[in-house]
C-alpha positions in Angstrom: -24.0 4.0 -0.9 -25.7 2.1 1.9 -25.4 4.5 4.8 -27.5 7.6 4.7 -27.1 9.4 8.1 -24.1 10.6 10.1 -22.4 7.9 12.0 -22.8 8.1 15.8 -19.6 7.9 17.9 -17.2 8.6 15.1 -15.6 11.8 13.9 -12.3 10.7 12.3 -11.1 7.3 11.2 -7.6 6.5 10.0 -7.3 3.6 7.6 -3.7 2.3 7.1 -3.2 0.4 3.8 -0.4 -1.9 4.8 3.0 -1.8 3.1 3.8 0.4 0.1 6.8 1.4 -2.0 9.7 -1.0 -1.6 7.9 -2.7 1.2 5.6 -4.7 -1.0 4.2 -7.3 1.4 3.2 -10.8 0.4 3.0 -11.8 -3.3 -0.3 -13.1 -4.8 0.6 -16.1 -7.0 -2.6 -15.7 -8.9 -2.1 -12.1 -10.1 1.6 -11.5 -9.7 0.8 -8.4 -7.7 1.9 -7.7 -4.1 -0.2 -7.1 -1.0 0.5 -3.4 -1.1 -1.7 -3.0 -4.2 -4.8 -4.6 -2.7 -4.5 -3.1 0.8 -4.7 0.4 -0.8 -7.7 -0.6 -3.0 -9.6 -2.1 0.1 -8.8 1.0 2.2 -10.0 3.4 -0.6 -13.3 1.4 -1.0 -13.9 1.3 2.8 -13.2 5.0 3.0 -15.9 5.7 0.5 -18.5 3.9 2.6 -17.4 5.7 5.8 -17.4 9.1 4.2 -20.9 8.4 2.9 -21.9 7.9 6.6 -20.5 11.3 7.5 -17.2 10.2 8.9 -13.9 12.0 8.1 -11.5 9.4 6.8 -7.7 9.8 6.5 -5.6 7.2 4.7 -2.0 6.9 5.8 -1.0 6.6 2.2 -3.0 7.5 -1.0 -0.5 6.0 -3.4 2.4 3.5 -3.7 5.0 5.0 -1.3 7.3 3.9 1.5 5.9 4.9 4.9 7.5 4.0 8.3 5.4 2.2 10.8 5.9 4.9 13.4 4.8 7.6 10.9 1.4 5.8 10.4 0.7 5.9 14.2 1.9 9.5 14.4 -0.5 10.5 11.7 -3.4 8.9 13.5 -2.4 10.5 16.8 -2.0 13.9 15.2 -5.4 13.6 13.6 -7.1 12.8 16.9 -8.6 9.7 15.2 -11.3 7.7 16.9 -9.9 4.5 15.5 -6.9 3.3 13.5 -7.4 0.2 11.3 -4.3 -1.2 9.5 -5.3 -3.3 6.6 -3.3 -6.3 5.5 -3.5 -9.6 3.5 -2.2 -12.7 5.2 0.2 -15.2 3.7 1.7 -18.5 4.9 4.8 -20.7 4.1 2.4 -23.3 2.7 -0.7 -22.4 0.9 -3.1 -24.1 3.3 -4.4 -21.7 6.0 -7.5 -19.7 5.1 -9.7 -17.1 6.6 -9.7 -13.6 8.1 -8.5 -12.5 11.5 -8.1 -9.2 13.4 -5.4 -8.4 16.0 -5.0 -6.0 18.9 -1.7 -5.1 20.4 -0.2 -7.4 23.0 3.3 -8.2 24.3 2.7 -11.9 23.7 1.2 -13.4 20.6 -1.8 -15.7 20.6 0.2 -18.5 19.0 3.3 -19.2 16.9 1.6 -18.3 13.7 0.6 -14.9 15.1 4.2 -14.3 16.3 5.6 -15.0 12.9 3.0 -12.8 11.2 3.9 -9.9 13.5 7.6 -10.4 12.7 6.8 -10.2 9.0 4.6 -7.2 9.2 7.0 -5.4 11.5 9.5 -5.4 8.7 12.5 -5.9 10.9 11.5 -3.4 13.6 12.3 -5.1 16.9 9.7 -5.5 19.7 11.1 -7.0 23.0 9.1 -10.0 24.4 9.8 -8.7 27.9 10.6 -5.1 28.7 13.8 -5.0 30.9 13.1 -3.8 34.5 15.4 -0.8 33.9 14.0 0.0 30.4 13.3 3.6 29.7 11.3 5.4 27.0 7.9 5.2 25.3 8.1 1.6 24.1 8.6 0.1 27.6 6.0 2.4 29.1 3.4 1.5 26.4 4.0 -2.2 26.7 3.8 -2.4 30.5 0.7 -0.2 30.5 -1.3 -2.0 27.9 -3.8 -3.8 30.1 -4.7 -0.5 31.9 -5.6 1.7 29.0 -9.1 2.3 27.7 -7.8 2.4 24.1 -6.4 -1.1 24.5 -9.6 -2.4 25.9 -11.6 -0.8 23.2 -9.2 -2.2 20.5 -10.4 -5.7 21.5 -14.0 -4.6 21.0 -13.1 -3.0 17.6 -11.4 -6.2 16.5 -14.5 -8.2 17.5 -16.8 -5.9 15.5 -14.6 -6.2 12.4 -14.5 -10.0 12.6 -18.2 -10.2 13.0 -19.0 -7.9 10.1 -16.4 -9.5 7.8 -17.8 -13.0 8.4 -20.9 -12.7 6.1 -18.9 -10.7 3.5 -16.5 -13.5 2.6 -17.1 -17.3 2.0 -14.0 -18.1 4.0 -13.9 -18.8 7.7 -13.5 -16.2 10.5 -10.4 -17.1 12.5 -11.3 -14.7 15.3 -9.7 -12.0 17.4 -6.1 -12.5 18.2 -3.2 -10.6 19.7 0.4 -10.0 18.7 3.2 -7.4 19.1 2.5 -5.3 15.9 4.8 -2.2 15.8 2.2 -0.3 13.7 -0.1 -0.3 16.7 2.6 0.8 19.3 1.9 4.3 20.7 -1.6 4.6 19.3 -3.7 6.9 21.5 -7.0 5.4 20.1 -8.3 1.9 19.6 -6.0 0.4 16.9 -6.0 -3.0 15.2 -4.4 -4.9 12.4 -6.9 -6.8 10.2 -5.7 -9.6 8.0 -8.6 -9.9 5.6 -7.6 -13.2 4.0 -4.7 -15.3 2.8 -3.4 -13.9 -0.5 -1.6 -17.2 -1.3 -4.5 -19.6 -0.8 -5.7 -21.1 -4.0 -9.3 -19.9 -3.6 -9.2 -17.1 -1.0 -6.3 -15.4 -2.8 -8.3 -15.1 -5.9 -11.3 -13.8 -4.0 -9.7 -11.1 -1.9 -7.8 -9.7 -4.9 -10.9 -9.7 -7.2 -13.1 -6.6 -7.7 -16.0 -8.4 -6.0 -13.9 -9.6 -3.1 -12.3 -6.2 -2.5 -15.7 -4.5 -2.5 -17.2 -7.0 -0.1 -14.3 -6.9 2.4 -14.3 -3.1 2.3 -18.0 -3.0 3.1 -17.5 -5.4 6.0 -14.7 -3.3 7.4 -16.8 -0.1 7.2 -19.7 -1.8 8.9 -17.5 -3.1 11.7 -16.0 0.4 12.3 -19.5 2.0 12.3 -20.8 -0.6 14.7 -17.9 0.2 17.0 -18.7 3.9 16.9 -22.4 3.2 17.5 -22.2 0.6 20.2 -19.0 1.6 22.1 -18.1 5.2 21.5 -21.6 6.8 21.2 -23.0 5.4 24.5 -19.8 6.6 26.3 -20.2 10.0 24.9 -23.8 10.2 26.1 -22.8 9.2 29.6 -20.0 11.8 29.7 -22.6 14.5 28.7 -24.8 13.9 31.8 
């Protein structure tokens, strides 16, 4: 492993392999396997790197099973996780777009492609574009309070670290940090992001991100980004709070 000492600023990380069970995710035309297979492999490989750095890692699923989006967030909250990273592979109606991108939660999507992606990943779970003035309950409160929470601010920083560390690990372009209404991020009490590590249906990138070498490289980039977030964002804040 490439990390020898305990990671500063991190105690527990929750990695969420997207999809699972009957919710298979996007199909890879090159292998005939679905997204759920590769998100689990990437999460398991990233977990190995983080554990080697002294971080406790919890996967929302360890095998091929159905798991509700709300249960993934609940698991991370119950674990008192420092971060939640939901791992996915992108897909497009036409096999043209390429590259990796990472999302933080927002009421409005960065663009139309981000909005469609969130709809697909939300698997039919509705997220209102505008909370009604009289709306009650956790969802409306979370959505209206996003810009005021430390966790939401930190999620943007976490996304940036992941994009930066993934960039040299893949020969495909970085599409940057974006925002969209992902249900899997709703209610998270810690910085939480969705990372789309590549387009599974692109003629070249799809082969790369589903190969052993590609999975290993992407997993390492994710681990490095998470560790950077702990070291550069969480650790300095912890030191200030101790004074």
